[in-house]
MIZA-891104 format. One record per residue (C-alpha): residue number from 1; y, x negated, z. Coordinates in steps of 0.1 Angstrom, whole numbers, plus 5000, padded with zeros to 4 digits. Example, Ala and Ser with C-alpha at 12.3 -4.5 7.8 and 13.67 -1.06 7.14 Angstrom:
+-------+------+------+------+
: tilum :    v :    u :    w :
+-------+------+------+------+
:     1 : 4955 : 4877 : 5078 :
:     2 : 4989 : 4863 : 5071 :
+-------+------+------+------+
//
This chain:
+-------+------+------+------+
: tilum :    v :    u :    w :
+-------+------+------+------+
:     1 : 5913 : 2891 : 4120 :
:     2 : 5923 : 2895 : 4083 :
:     3 : 5902 : 2911 : 4057 :
:     4 : 5890 : 2878 : 4042 :
:     5 : 5878 : 2866 : 4076 :
:     6 : 5861 : 2900 : 4081 :
:     7 : 5842 : 2895 : 4048 :
:     8 : 5832 : 2860 : 4059 :
:     9 : 5819 : 2874 : 4092 :
:    10 : 5799 : 2900 : 4073 :
:    11 : 5782 : 2874 : 4052 :
:    12 : 5777 : 2851 : 4082 :
:    13 : 5764 : 2876 : 4107 :
:    14 : 5753 : 2905 : 4086 :
:    15 : 5776 : 2928 : 4106 :
:    16 : 5813 : 2933 : 4111 :
:    17 : 5836 : 2959 : 4127 :
:    18 : 5867 : 2973 : 4112 :
:    19 : 5892 : 2996 : 4130 :
:    20 : 5920 : 3019 : 4118 :
:    21 : 5905 : 3025 : 4083 :
:    22 : 5915 : 3062 : 4083 :
:    23 : 5945 : 3083 : 4089 :
:    24 : 5943 : 3103 : 4122 :
:    25 : 5947 : 3136 : 4103 :
:    26 : 5917 : 3129 : 4081 :
:    27 : 5895 : 3118 : 4110 :
:    28 : 5904 : 3150 : 4128 :
:    29 : 5893 : 3171 : 4098 :
:    30 : 5861 : 3151 : 4094 :
:    31 : 5851 : 3154 : 4130 :
:    32 : 5859 : 3191 : 4129 :
:    33 : 5837 : 3196 : 4099 :
:    34 : 5809 : 3175 : 4115 :
:    35 : 5810 : 3199 : 4145 :
:    36 : 5809 : 3229 : 4122 :
:    37 : 5779 : 3215 : 4103 :
:    38 : 5759 : 3210 : 4135 :
:    39 : 5768 : 3244 : 4148 :
:    40 : 5753 : 3257 : 4116 :
:    41 : 5724 : 3232 : 4116 :
:    42 : 5719 : 3224 : 4153 :
:    43 : 5686 : 3206 : 4145 :
:    44 : 5697 : 3192 : 4111 :
:    45 : 5679 : 3195 : 4078 :
:    46 : 5644 : 3185 : 4066 :
:    47 : 5639 : 3164 : 4035 :
:    48 : 5641 : 3195 : 4013 :
:    49 : 5676 : 3202 : 4027 :
:    50 : 5663 : 3232 : 4045 :
:    51 : 5677 : 3242 : 4079 :
:    52 : 5654 : 3232 : 4108 :
:    53 : 5647 : 3257 : 4134 :
:    54 : 5629 : 3235 : 4159 :
:    55 : 5640 : 3205 : 4179 :
:    56 : 5615 : 3181 : 4164 :
:    57 : 5626 : 3151 : 4143 :
:    58 : 5624 : 3145 : 4106 :
:    59 : 5636 : 3109 : 4113 :
:    60 : 5627 : 3093 : 4147 :
:    61 : 5649 : 3106 : 4175 :
:    62 : 5677 : 3121 : 4153 :
:    63 : 5689 : 3152 : 4135 :
:    64 : 5700 : 3146 : 4099 :
:    65 : 5723 : 3164 : 4076 :
:    66 : 5719 : 3149 : 4041 :
:    67 : 5741 : 3167 : 4016 :
:    68 : 5774 : 3166 : 4035 :
:    69 : 5795 : 3159 : 4004 :
:    70 : 5781 : 3189 : 3986 :
:    71 : 5788 : 3210 : 4017 :
:    72 : 5824 : 3198 : 4020 :
:    73 : 5843 : 3175 : 3996 :
:    74 : 5864 : 3162 : 4025 :
:    75 : 5837 : 3137 : 4031 :
:    76 : 5842 : 3122 : 3996 :
:    77 : 5876 : 3110 : 4008 :
:    78 : 5858 : 3084 : 4029 :
:    79 : 5844 : 3069 : 3997 :
:    80 : 5879 : 3069 : 3982 :
:    81 : 5893 : 3049 : 4011 :
:    82 : 5909 : 3017 : 3997 :
:    83 : 5894 : 2994 : 4024 :
:    84 : 5859 : 3007 : 4019 :
:    85 : 5861 : 3004 : 3981 :
:    86 : 5875 : 2968 : 3984 :
:    87 : 5846 : 2957 : 4006 :
:    88 : 5821 : 2973 : 3983 :
:    89 : 5836 : 2958 : 3953 :
:    90 : 5837 : 2923 : 3969 :
:    91 : 5800 : 2925 : 3979 :
:    92 : 5784 : 2945 : 3951 :
:    93 : 5807 : 2943 : 3921 :
:    94 : 5820 : 2971 : 3900 :
:    95 : 5802 : 3004 : 3894 :
:    96 : 5783 : 3001 : 3926 :
:    97 : 5758 : 3028 : 3935 :
:    98 : 5763 : 3051 : 3966 :
:    99 : 5728 : 3063 : 3971 :
:   100 : 5727 : 3078 : 4006 :
:   101 : 5755 : 3094 : 4025 :
:   102 : 5746 : 3115 : 4056 :
:   103 : 5753 : 3122 : 4093 :
:   104 : 5728 : 3113 : 4120 :
:   105 : 5731 : 3130 : 4154 :
:   106 : 5711 : 3117 : 4183 :
:   107 : 5705 : 3141 : 4212 :
:   108 : 5695 : 3130 : 4247 :
:   109 : 5663 : 3110 : 4242 :
:   110 : 5646 : 3082 : 4260 :
:   111 : 5629 : 3066 : 4231 :
:   112 : 5644 : 3038 : 4210 :
:   113 : 5640 : 3032 : 4173 :
:   114 : 5625 : 2997 : 4170 :
:   115 : 5641 : 2970 : 4150 :
:   116 : 5634 : 2971 : 4113 :
:   117 : 5650 : 2963 : 4079 :
:   118 : 5656 : 2986 : 4050 :
:   119 : 5660 : 2967 : 4017 :
:   120 : 5675 : 2934 : 4006 :
:   121 : 5706 : 2927 : 3986 :
:   122 : 5726 : 2959 : 3995 :
:   123 : 5754 : 2970 : 4017 :
:   124 : 5757 : 2998 : 4043 :
:   125 : 5784 : 3011 : 4066 :
:   126 : 5785 : 3034 : 4097 :
:   127 : 5814 : 3054 : 4110 :
:   128 : 5814 : 3066 : 4145 :
:   129 : 5821 : 3104 : 4146 :
:   130 : 5821 : 3105 : 4184 :
:   131 : 5832 : 3080 : 4211 :
:   132 : 5799 : 3061 : 4217 :
:   133 : 5791 : 3037 : 4246 :
:   134 : 5760 : 3018 : 4255 :
:   135 : 5728 : 3037 : 4257 :
:   136 : 5743 : 3067 : 4239 :
:   137 : 5721 : 3066 : 4208 :
:   138 : 5740 : 3038 : 4191 :
:   139 : 5727 : 3016 : 4164 :
:   140 : 5720 : 2980 : 4174 :
:   141 : 5718 : 2948 : 4153 :
:   142 : 5706 : 2913 : 4155 :
:   143 : 5732 : 2891 : 4140 :
:   144 : 5722 : 2865 : 4113 :
:   145 : 5687 : 2881 : 4111 :
:   146 : 5691 : 2888 : 4074 :
:   147 : 5679 : 2852 : 4069 :
:   148 : 5648 : 2856 : 4091 :
:   149 : 5615 : 2873 : 4084 :
:   150 : 5613 : 2911 : 4090 :
:   151 : 5611 : 2917 : 4128 :
:   152 : 5574 : 2929 : 4128 :
:   153 : 5564 : 2894 : 4118 :
:   154 : 5584 : 2877 : 4146 :
:   155 : 5580 : 2873 : 4184 :
:   156 : 5616 : 2883 : 4192 :
:   157 : 5613 : 2872 : 4228 :
:   158 : 5605 : 2836 : 4219 :
:   159 : 5636 : 2834 : 4196 :
:   160 : 5660 : 2843 : 4224 :
:   161 : 5678 : 2868 : 4202 :
:   162 : 5700 : 2895 : 4217 :
:   163 : 5711 : 2927 : 4201 :
:   164 : 5747 : 2939 : 4195 :
:   165 : 5753 : 2976 : 4199 :
:   166 : 5779 : 2993 : 4177 :
:   167 : 5800 : 3012 : 4202 :
:   168 : 5836 : 3023 : 4201 :
:   169 : 5860 : 3051 : 4194 :
:   170 : 5859 : 3078 : 4167 :
:   171 : 5866 : 3062 : 4133 :
:   172 : 5855 : 3027 : 4141 :
:   173 : 5836 : 3015 : 4110 :
:   174 : 5809 : 2989 : 4108 :
:   175 : 5798 : 2972 : 4076 :
:   176 : 5763 : 2957 : 4077 :
:   177 : 5736 : 2943 : 4055 :
:   178 : 5705 : 2966 : 4054 :
:   179 : 5683 : 2935 : 4055 :
:   180 : 5697 : 2927 : 4089 :
:   181 : 5674 : 2938 : 4118 :
:   182 : 5686 : 2970 : 4133 :
:   183 : 5674 : 2999 : 4154 :
:   184 : 5687 : 3027 : 4177 :
:   185 : 5690 : 3028 : 4214 :
:   186 : 5681 : 3057 : 4236 :
:   187 : 5707 : 3083 : 4244 :
:   188 : 5708 : 3087 : 4282 :
:   189 : 5739 : 3108 : 4282 :
:   190 : 5739 : 3146 : 4282 :
:   191 : 5757 : 3149 : 4249 :
:   192 : 5745 : 3141 : 4214 :
:   193 : 5763 : 3114 : 4194 :
:   194 : 5770 : 3113 : 4157 :
:   195 : 5773 : 3086 : 4132 :
:   196 : 5781 : 3089 : 4095 :
:   197 : 5760 : 3064 : 4075 :
:   198 : 5761 : 3052 : 4039 :
:   199 : 5739 : 3030 : 4019 :
:   200 : 5750 : 3012 : 3987 :
:   201 : 5738 : 2988 : 3961 :
:   202 : 5750 : 2973 : 3929 :
:   203 : 5751 : 2992 : 3896 :
:   204 : 5713 : 2988 : 3891 :
:   205 : 5704 : 3001 : 3925 :
:   206 : 5681 : 3031 : 3927 :
:   207 : 5701 : 3063 : 3926 :
:   208 : 5679 : 3081 : 3952 :
:   209 : 5688 : 3089 : 3988 :
:   210 : 5664 : 3089 : 4017 :
:   211 : 5651 : 3124 : 4009 :
:   212 : 5641 : 3113 : 3973 :
:   213 : 5670 : 3132 : 3956 :
:   214 : 5686 : 3115 : 3926 :
:   215 : 5722 : 3111 : 3936 :
:   216 : 5752 : 3088 : 3930 :
:   217 : 5784 : 3096 : 3948 :
:   218 : 5803 : 3067 : 3933 :
:   219 : 5822 : 3087 : 3907 :
:   220 : 5848 : 3061 : 3897 :
:   221 : 5841 : 3036 : 3869 :
:   222 : 5858 : 3003 : 3873 :
:   223 : 5870 : 2984 : 3842 :
:   224 : 5873 : 2950 : 3859 :
:   225 : 5838 : 2940 : 3848 :
:   226 : 5814 : 2948 : 3820 :
:   227 : 5803 : 2984 : 3826 :
:   228 : 5771 : 2980 : 3806 :
:   229 : 5740 : 2976 : 3826 :
:   230 : 5725 : 2942 : 3816 :
:   231 : 5689 : 2937 : 3826 :
:   232 : 5665 : 2908 : 3824 :
:   233 : 5632 : 2926 : 3826 :
:   234 : 5614 : 2898 : 3843 :
:   235 : 5641 : 2892 : 3869 :
:   236 : 5643 : 2930 : 3874 :
:   237 : 5606 : 2933 : 3881 :
:   238 : 5605 : 2903 : 3904 :
:   239 : 5635 : 2915 : 3925 :
:   240 : 5623 : 2951 : 3924 :
:   241 : 5590 : 2940 : 3940 :
:   242 : 5606 : 2916 : 3965 :
:   243 : 5637 : 2937 : 3973 :
:   244 : 5618 : 2962 : 3995 :
:   245 : 5599 : 2938 : 4017 :
:   246 : 5603 : 2953 : 4051 :
:   247 : 5565 : 2951 : 4057 :
:   248 : 5556 : 2921 : 4035 :
:   249 : 5562 : 2886 : 4048 :
:   250 : 5553 : 2869 : 4015 :
:   251 : 5575 : 2889 : 3992 :
:   252 : 5603 : 2888 : 4017 :
:   253 : 5601 : 2850 : 4018 :
:   254 : 5599 : 2848 : 3980 :
:   255 : 5631 : 2869 : 3978 :
:   256 : 5649 : 2845 : 4002 :
:   257 : 5639 : 2815 : 3982 :
:   258 : 5650 : 2831 : 3949 :
:   259 : 5683 : 2844 : 3963 :
:   260 : 5693 : 2815 : 3986 :
:   261 : 5676 : 2784 : 3972 :
:   262 : 5670 : 2788 : 3934 :
:   263 : 5707 : 2789 : 3926 :
:   264 : 5704 : 2793 : 3888 :
:   265 : 5680 : 2822 : 3891 :
:   266 : 5702 : 2838 : 3918 :
:   267 : 5734 : 2833 : 3897 :
:   268 : 5718 : 2850 : 3867 :
:   269 : 5704 : 2878 : 3888 :
:   270 : 5738 : 2884 : 3904 :
:   271 : 5757 : 2882 : 3871 :
:   272 : 5733 : 2908 : 3856 :
:   273 : 5735 : 2929 : 3887 :
:   274 : 5697 : 2928 : 3891 :
:   275 : 5683 : 2954 : 3914 :
:   276 : 5685 : 2945 : 3951 :
:   277 : 5711 : 2917 : 3947 :
:   278 : 5746 : 2914 : 3961 :
:   279 : 5773 : 2888 : 3954 :
:   280 : 5772 : 2856 : 3974 :
:   281 : 5801 : 2847 : 3997 :
:   282 : 5808 : 2814 : 3978 :
:   283 : 5807 : 2789 : 4006 :
:   284 : 5776 : 2768 : 4010 :
:   285 : 5781 : 2769 : 4048 :
:   286 : 5778 : 2807 : 4047 :
:   287 : 5753 : 2811 : 4019 :
:   288 : 5729 : 2785 : 4033 :
:   289 : 5693 : 2793 : 4041 :
:   290 : 5669 : 2772 : 4063 :
:   291 : 5633 : 2773 : 4052 :
:   292 : 5624 : 2755 : 4084 :
:   293 : 5641 : 2781 : 4106 :
:   294 : 5626 : 2810 : 4087 :
:   295 : 5590 : 2797 : 4090 :
:   296 : 5596 : 2785 : 4126 :
:   297 : 5607 : 2821 : 4135 :
:   298 : 5575 : 2837 : 4121 :
:   299 : 5545 : 2845 : 4143 :
:   300 : 5517 : 2835 : 4119 :
:   301 : 5492 : 2854 : 4140 :
:   302 : 5513 : 2886 : 4132 :
:   303 : 5516 : 2875 : 4096 :
:   304 : 5478 : 2872 : 4093 :
:   305 : 5470 : 2904 : 4111 :
:   306 : 5495 : 2926 : 4094 :
:   307 : 5489 : 2911 : 4059 :
:   308 : 5451 : 2915 : 4064 :
:   309 : 5455 : 2952 : 4073 :
:   310 : 5477 : 2958 : 4043 :
:   311 : 5452 : 2941 : 4020 :
:   312 : 5424 : 2962 : 4034 :
:   313 : 5444 : 2994 : 4029 :
:   314 : 5450 : 2985 : 3993 :
:   315 : 5414 : 2978 : 3987 :
:   316 : 5398 : 3009 : 4004 :
:   317 : 5428 : 3032 : 4005 :
:   318 : 5449 : 3044 : 4034 :
:   319 : 5430 : 3068 : 4055 :
+-------+------+------+------+
//
């Protein structure tokens, strides 16, 4: 499958696999440095970048090392990879933001991380740093789910959806949309498995990683588009509210309407690189969105219960 078909698959499914992105010598060095890091930080770091001394989890079921580029610049060569930059430019436009870049190691653990979404309008990629098979702590995805409500508002069993696990050899790279349902399987093997993960957004995306640090690892400035950040304040506020809708059915639905159905608004937002927007593919068959399928997928009992709880918390405060 050529690169254009890969991009089409990404937009259609929300997930696509690439192989042979990296030279074997670079992969060998990256894996070696990953092993060195986890010898130094066997239980990863906390959100203050401090070394953890106990085998509890800062993030469910995994040990995290956050500042890998600061620890060894060899990891920056991943961001300089031509194929990765080409995909990011195609999806996000010039001067995209690399906000989070870290390694996740999942030890032997029976619990899974339930399906969820992160934020809309972005791009992420995962690189396997170990050979990973089924039930070895791998991430799983529900294809095409970026056009459905967040999973906590859906009865997944009734939709007859099946998850796809990202398994493979060292260096296999998966691009995915962070608004596509995803989670993590249990690791039933005796060995921990590691994945390098990166989250990106357009040039107006928040420059903060998962720990709250202000970062932007995208050092290169591209001159193919206007480098000045143009912002329509009204659009910016709307998409800022709607773009993080993992737990809000109504703002998530509003985002989908604005992005997929209101073409003039979407075009203006994309041109101005409004927060939480990515480029469209450019084919109506790929960029389509069914309001009927979206609403049909929702469990309105869950919508009512979850939304009521959220409303009460806002009124009386979270205890």
